[in-house]
C-alpha positions in Angstrom: 86.0 -17.1 10.2 83.2 -15.3 11.3 80.3 -17.1 13.1 76.8 -15.9 13.9 74.2 -17.3 16.6 71.0 -18.1 15.1 68.4 -18.5 18.1 66.9 -22.2 18.0 69.6 -23.3 15.4 73.3 -22.4 17.1 76.6 -21.0 15.6 77.0 -20.9 11.8 79.8 -19.7 9.5 79.2 -16.2 8.0 81.0 -15.4 4.7 80.4 -13.6 1.6 77.6 -16.1 1.2 75.5 -16.2 4.0 72.5 -18.5 4.6 69.5 -17.6 6.2 66.6 -20.0 7.8 63.1 -19.4 6.0 60.3 -21.0 8.3 58.5 -23.4 6.2 61.1 -23.1 3.2 64.4 -24.0 4.5 67.9 -22.6 4.4 68.6 -20.0 1.6 71.5 -18.1 0.6 71.9 -14.5 1.3 74.3 -12.2 -0.7 75.6 -9.6 1.2 77.2 -6.4 -0.5 79.3 -4.3 1.6 77.7 -6.0 4.6 73.9 -4.6 3.5 71.0 -6.9 3.5 69.8 -7.3 -0.1 67.2 -10.2 0.5 63.5 -9.6 0.0 61.4 -11.0 2.8 59.3 -14.0 2.0 55.4 -14.1 3.0 53.4 -17.3 3.4 50.2 -18.5 4.5 48.0 -15.4 3.9 44.3 -16.3 5.5 41.3 -13.9 5.8 38.7 -14.6 8.4 35.2 -13.0 8.5 34.5 -11.6 12.3 30.9 -10.2 11.0 28.8 -9.1 8.3 31.1 -5.8 7.9 34.6 -6.9 9.4 37.3 -9.3 9.0 40.7 -10.1 10.1 43.9 -11.1 8.2 47.0 -13.3 9.2 50.4 -13.9 7.4 53.6 -15.7 7.9 57.0 -14.0 7.0 60.8 -14.7 7.5 61.7 -11.2 8.5 60.2 -8.6 10.8 59.1 -5.3 9.1 56.0 -3.1 8.0 53.4 -4.8 5.9 50.4 -3.6 4.1 47.4 -5.7 3.2 44.1 -5.2 1.3 40.8 -7.2 0.7 39.3 -7.3 -2.7 36.7 -9.7 -4.3 39.0 -10.7 -6.9 41.8 -13.5 -7.0 44.1 -11.4 -9.1 46.9 -10.1 -6.9 47.7 -6.4 -7.3 51.1 -4.9 -7.3 53.2 -4.0 -4.4 52.7 -0.4 -4.9 49.2 -1.0 -5.6 48.6 -2.8 -2.3 50.6 -0.1 -0.3 48.1 2.4 -1.9 45.1 0.4 -0.7 44.2 -0.3 -4.3 43.0 -3.5 -6.2 44.8 -4.9 -9.1 42.9 -2.4 -11.4 44.1 0.7 -9.6 40.7 1.3 -7.8 40.3 1.6 -4.2 40.0 -1.9 -2.4 37.2 -2.9 -0.2 39.3 -2.3 2.8 42.8 -1.7 3.8 45.1 -2.1 6.8 48.8 -2.0 7.9 50.7 -3.8 10.6 54.2 -4.4 11.9 55.1 -8.2 11.3 57.5 -10.3 13.6 59.3 -13.4 12.3 57.1 -16.5 12.3 53.2 -16.4 12.1 51.3 -13.1 12.7 47.6 -14.3 13.5 44.9 -11.7 12.9 47.6 -8.8 12.6 45.1 -7.0 10.2 41.6 -5.7 11.0 39.3 -4.8 8.4 35.8 -2.8 8.4 33.2 -1.3 5.9 32.7 -4.6 4.2 29.6 -6.1 2.7 27.5 -8.9 4.2 27.4 -12.2 2.6 30.4 -11.1 0.2 33.4 -13.4 -0.7 36.6 -11.5 -0.3 40.6 -12.3 -0.9 43.4 -11.3 1.2 46.4 -9.5 -0.4 49.7 -8.8 1.6 52.8 -7.2 0.9 55.8 -6.4 3.3 59.1 -4.4 3.6 62.0 -5.4 5.9 64.1 -3.3 7.8 67.1 -3.3 5.9 69.1 0.0 5.6 69.5 2.4 3.8 67.0 0.8 1.6 64.3 -1.7 2.7 63.7 -4.9 0.6 59.9 -5.5 -0.5 58.5 -8.9 -0.6 56.5 -10.4 -3.4 52.9 -9.8 -3.0 50.8 -12.7 -1.6 47.2 -13.6 -2.1 45.0 -16.1 0.1 44.7 -19.3 -1.5 41.1 -19.2 -0.8 38.3 -16.7 -0.3 36.3 -16.0 2.9 32.7 -15.0 3.0 31.5 -12.2 5.4 28.4 -12.9 7.7 24.8 -12.5 6.5 23.8 -8.6 7.4 21.6 -8.3 10.4 17.9 -8.1 9.5 16.0 -5.5 11.8 13.1 -4.9 9.3 9.5 -6.3 10.3 7.5 -8.3 7.5 4.5 -6.5 6.3 1.0 -8.4 6.1 -1.0 -7.6 2.9 -4.8 -7.6 2.7 -7.2 -8.8 5.6 -8.4 -11.7 7.1 -11.0 -13.5 5.3 -13.4 -15.5 7.6 -14.4 -18.8 6.0 -16.8 -21.6 7.3 -17.8 -21.2 11.1 -19.7 -23.5 13.5 -20.5 -23.3 17.0 -17.2 -24.5 18.0 -14.8 -23.5 15.0 -13.8 -20.6 12.9 -12.0 -21.1 9.5 -9.7 -17.8 8.1 -7.3 -17.3 5.3 -5.1 -14.5 4.5 -2.8 -13.4 1.9 0.8 -13.8 2.0 3.1 -11.4 3.6 6.1 -9.5 2.2 9.7 -9.2 3.8 13.0 -7.5 2.7 14.8 -11.2 3.4 11.8 -13.4 3.3 9.0 -14.7 5.3 9.4 -17.7 7.5 6.2 -18.3 8.8 2.9 -17.1 10.3 1.3 -17.2 13.7 -2.6 -16.9 14.7 -4.3 -15.8 17.7 -8.0 -15.9 18.7 -7.7 -14.0 21.8 -6.5 -10.7 20.7 -2.6 -11.5 20.6 -2.6 -12.9 24.5 -1.2 -16.1 23.0 0.0 -17.1 19.5 -0.1 -20.4 17.7 2.6 -21.1 14.8 1.0 -22.0 11.6 4.1 -22.5 9.6 3.9 -21.4 6.1 0.2 -22.0 5.6 -2.2 -19.3 4.4 -5.3 -20.6 6.4 -6.1 -21.9 9.5 -9.2 -23.3 11.6 -9.5 -22.6 15.2 -10.8 -25.4 17.0 -12.5 -25.9 20.6 -14.2 -22.7 20.7 -17.5 -21.7 22.6 -20.9 -21.2 21.0 -22.1 -17.7 20.6 -18.8 -16.4 21.6 -16.9 -13.3 20.0 -13.3 -13.9 19.0 -10.7 -11.2 18.3 -8.8 -13.0 15.6 -5.4 -11.9 14.5 -2.6 -13.0 12.0 1.1 -11.9 12.0 4.1 -12.8 9.8 7.6 -13.7 10.9 11.1 -13.9 9.3 14.2 -15.7 10.3 15.4 -13.1 12.3 12.6 -12.9 14.7 11.2 -9.8 13.5 7.4 -10.0 13.4 4.7 -8.2 11.3 1.9 -5.8 12.8 -1.2 -8.2 13.1 -4.0 -8.0 10.9 -7.4 -8.4 12.8 -11.0 -9.5 12.6 -13.8 -9.8 15.1 -16.2 -12.6 14.7 -18.2 -15.0 16.6 -19.4 -18.5 16.7 -22.6 -19.4 15.9 -25.1 -21.0 18.7 -25.0 -24.9 19.2 -26.7 -26.4 16.2 -27.1 -23.2 14.3 -26.4 -22.7 10.7 -26.3 -18.7 10.7 -26.7 -15.5 12.6 -28.7 -12.7 11.7 -28.2 -9.6 10.4 -26.9 -6.7 12.7 -23.1 -6.8 13.2 -22.2 -4.9 16.3 -18.5 -3.6 16.8 -18.5 -4.7 20.4 -20.6 -7.0 22.7 -23.4 -5.4 24.5 -25.1 -6.7 27.8 -22.6 -9.6 28.0 -23.7 -10.8 24.4 -20.9 -11.6 21.6 -20.2 -9.4 18.7 -21.6 -10.1 15.4 -25.3 -11.4 16.4 -28.3 -8.9 16.1 -29.2 -7.2 19.3 -32.4 -5.1 19.7 -34.1 -3.6 22.7 -37.6 -5.1 22.1 -39.8 -6.0 25.1 -39.9 -9.6 25.6 -40.9 -11.6 28.6 -38.3 -11.5 31.0 -35.5 -9.5 29.4 -35.7 -6.3 27.2 -32.3 -7.0 25.8 -32.3 -10.0 23.7 -29.8 -11.7 21.3 -31.3 -13.1 18.0 -30.0 -15.7 15.9 -31.6 -18.3 13.4 -31.4 -21.8 11.9 -32.4 -22.6 8.3 -35.3 -25.3 8.2 -35.8 -26.1 4.7 -33.9 -24.9 1.3 -35.5 -24.6 -2.3 -32.8 -23.3 -4.2 -33.9 -24.3 -7.7 -30.4 -25.2 -8.5 -28.8 -22.0 -7.0 -26.3 -21.6 -4.3 -26.5 -19.9 -0.9 -23.7 -18.4 1.1 -24.0 -17.0 4.4 -20.9 -14.9 5.3 -19.8 -14.5 8.9 -22.1 -11.6 9.4 -25.1 -13.1 8.5 -25.5 -11.6 4.9 -26.9 -14.0 2.2 -25.6 -14.3 -1.3 -27.6 -16.2 -3.7 -26.3 -17.2 -6.9 -28.7 -18.8 -9.5 -30.7 -18.4 -12.8 -34.0 -18.6 -11.1 -35.3 -17.4 -7.8 -34.8 -19.7 -4.7 -35.8 -19.6 -1.1 -35.4 -20.8 2.5 -37.4 -21.0 5.6 -35.7 -20.2 8.9 -36.8 -20.3 12.5 -36.3 -17.4 14.7 -34.6 -17.7 18.0 -33.8 -15.5 20.8 -30.9 -16.1 23.3 -30.7 -19.5 21.6 -34.5 -20.4 22.3 -37.0 -21.0 19.4 -39.7 -18.3 19.6 -43.0 -17.4 17.9 -44.2 -14.0 16.4 -44.6 -12.6 19.9 -41.2 -13.5 21.1 -42.5 -16.3 23.3 -41.1 -19.8 23.2 -42.5 -21.5 20.3 -42.5 -21.8 16.5 -41.9 -18.6 14.2 -40.8 -20.0 10.6 -40.3 -17.1 8.2 -39.9 -17.7 4.3 -37.0 -15.7 2.6 -37.3 -15.3 -1.2 -33.9 -14.9 -3.0 -32.8 -13.4 -6.2 -29.6 -13.3 -8.0 -28.3 -9.9 -7.3 -26.1 -9.6 -10.6 -26.9 -6.0 -11.8 -26.6 -5.0 -15.2 -27.8 -2.6 -18.2 -27.7 -4.5 -21.4 -27.2 -1.8 -24.3 -29.8 -3.6 -26.4 -32.6 -3.5 -23.9 -32.2 -0.4 -21.9 -32.5 2.5 -24.2 -33.7 6.1 -24.3 -36.9 5.0 -25.9 -37.4 2.2 -23.5 -37.2 4.9 -20.6 -38.5 7.8 -21.8 -41.6 8.8 -24.2 -41.7 12.7 -23.8 -38.2 13.4 -22.9 -38.5 13.5 -19.1 -40.4 10.7 -17.9 -37.9 9.3 -15.5 -37.7 11.3 -12.3 -35.7 10.6 -9.2 -35.5 12.7 -6.0 -35.4 12.0 -2.1 -37.8 13.8 0.0 -38.4 13.1 3.6 -42.0 14.1 3.1 -43.1 13.7 -0.3 -46.1 15.4 -1.0 -46.5 16.1 -5.0 -44.8 15.8 -8.0 -43.4 19.5 -7.7 -41.1 17.7 -5.4 -39.6 15.9 -8.5 -36.6 17.1 -10.5 -35.9 15.8 -13.8 -33.2 13.6 -14.3 -30.8 13.1 -17.4 -32.4 10.6 -19.6 -31.3 6.9 -19.4 -29.0 6.2 -22.5 -27.8 2.9 -23.9 -24.2 3.3 -22.7 -23.2 0.6 -20.3 -23.2 0.9 -16.6 -25.7 2.0 -14.3 -27.1 5.9 -14.4 -25.4 7.9 -11.7 -26.8 11.4 -11.0 -25.5 14.2 -8.5 -28.2 15.3 -6.1 -28.2 17.9 -3.3 -26.6 16.7 0.0 -29.0 14.4 2.0 -28.2 13.8 5.6 -28.3 10.3 7.1 -31.5 8.8 8.5 -34.4 7.1 7.3 -35.6 8.6 4.3 -38.2 8.1 1.4 -37.1 7.6 -2.3 -39.6 9.0 -4.9 -39.1 8.1 -8.8 -41.5 7.2 -11.6 -40.6 4.6 -14.1 -42.0 1.9 -16.1 -40.3 -1.5 -17.4 -39.0 -2.6 -20.8 -39.2 -6.2 -22.3 -36.1 -7.2 -20.3 -35.8 -5.0 -17.3 -38.2 -5.6 -14.8 -36.7 -4.3 -11.4 -35.3 -1.2 -10.2 -33.3 0.1 -7.2 -31.7 3.3 -6.2 -28.0 3.3 -4.6 -26.9 6.5 -2.7 -23.4 7.4 -2.4 -21.4 9.7 -0.8 -18.8 12.3 -2.1 -16.3 9.6 -2.2 -18.6 7.2 -4.0 -19.1 5.0 -1.0 -22.6 3.5 -0.7 -24.3 4.8 2.1 -27.8 3.2 1.5 -29.9 1.4 -1.1 -33.9 1.0 -1.5 -35.3 -2.5 -2.1 -35.7 -3.9 -5.5 -38.9 -2.4 -7.1 -41.1 -4.6 -9.5 -41.8 -2.3 -12.4 -45.0 -2.5 -14.6 -45.4 -1.6 -18.2 -46.5 1.9 -17.5 -45.0 4.9 -15.7 -45.9 4.7 -12.1 -44.8 6.5 -8.9 -42.7 4.5 -6.2 -41.7 5.5 -2.8 -39.8 3.1 -1.2 -37.9 3.7 1.9 -34.3 3.9 2.4 -31.8 4.3 5.4 -28.9 6.5 5.1 -25.9 5.7 6.9 -24.2 9.0 6.0 -24.8 12.0 3.9 -25.5 11.1 0.4 -24.6 13.3 -2.7 -25.3 10.9 -5.7 -27.7 8.3 -6.7 -27.1 5.6 -9.0 -29.9 3.6 -10.7 -29.6 0.0 -11.1 -31.8 -2.3 -13.2 -32.2 -6.1 -13.7 -34.3 -8.9 -15.0 -37.2 -9.9 -12.7 
């Protein structure tokens, strides 16, 4: 009788029918033919574990030492032994990742290492093993992990992108309200931050698309910024706007929007080098005293531009202020109340009212030209006849440099069209100046309104509206 010493077990009889202790299974018969090992290794407890967005480890337990092969796939279907050894899934396609290792009897923790995986993806571990029997190794049955594991989410290094611009809403002497469009991000926007001091400090505004800055100082310029952020902490390049609060008790600011404060004054309030008692450089603002809008509505934007909407003309009266002090017409402390008449600025050319007949009687009675020193009708150039097609008439003109000009045109009114103005455009069709609205009469007359061009004009657009 032959005995064999099994570590941790003791001496056992060894005969034609031998037994082998399989961890986690128990004793199993082992057939010997001519003394060779013909028993396949038995694998248990295959487990895959994510170690990152693109990496993972694999563990397995075996009852015999020997070389092993492992693959990761997204399927729970177990590949064949030959497929696993070739780094394939059950269809014969390349597996997501593969590795080899030499196993020892018992548990083999994290013995396989995989890379090149896809983040946030579920995988299964498949393993097969050979033992060290000679002359021919025995191969285990392939094993698949009982459950899948999911790789980590991929690292996000892309900044969100702000869309559009900041819209300045209601302002007071101590507050400025803003709104902005939703930002975009490759993963998702988590929230927004706002700043009123040019990004020196930021306030978290959550997911809201509007914010009101409170506790501001009157007649003070603010560099307002907004930026989005995502869950990974990436932040967008801020969008910005410069605007200023009103004076204490004021309801609006006038008219000239500076790009930067001058002589210590805030941005966005009209400044002029006029000679006034005590100071040649004054800051102008105003407050509205009375309104007579005739059912219309009046909006004053952050730069002091008036927008009036209504079927009938409206008006308001304002008091001019210099450095926050009421002044009279001479700029001295006192009262200077000015009446402003308002019209709805909707511009249109109804096809039924503006016709060739309505504008021309001899074929060339509408003229338009710019002339810095208008002298005679010889300066006129004949324009195309105004037709009934919708849309304002646009004419090409010789380039006219920036500066104060005089627009000369001859026109008369029709039954419905009572006012006309000329709008001057540059080569990119961007407005560079416009005359005031001119009230026409029923007979042709010469009009010479002034216009200030902020750039070179190459086109003129003729707009008409009802009085």
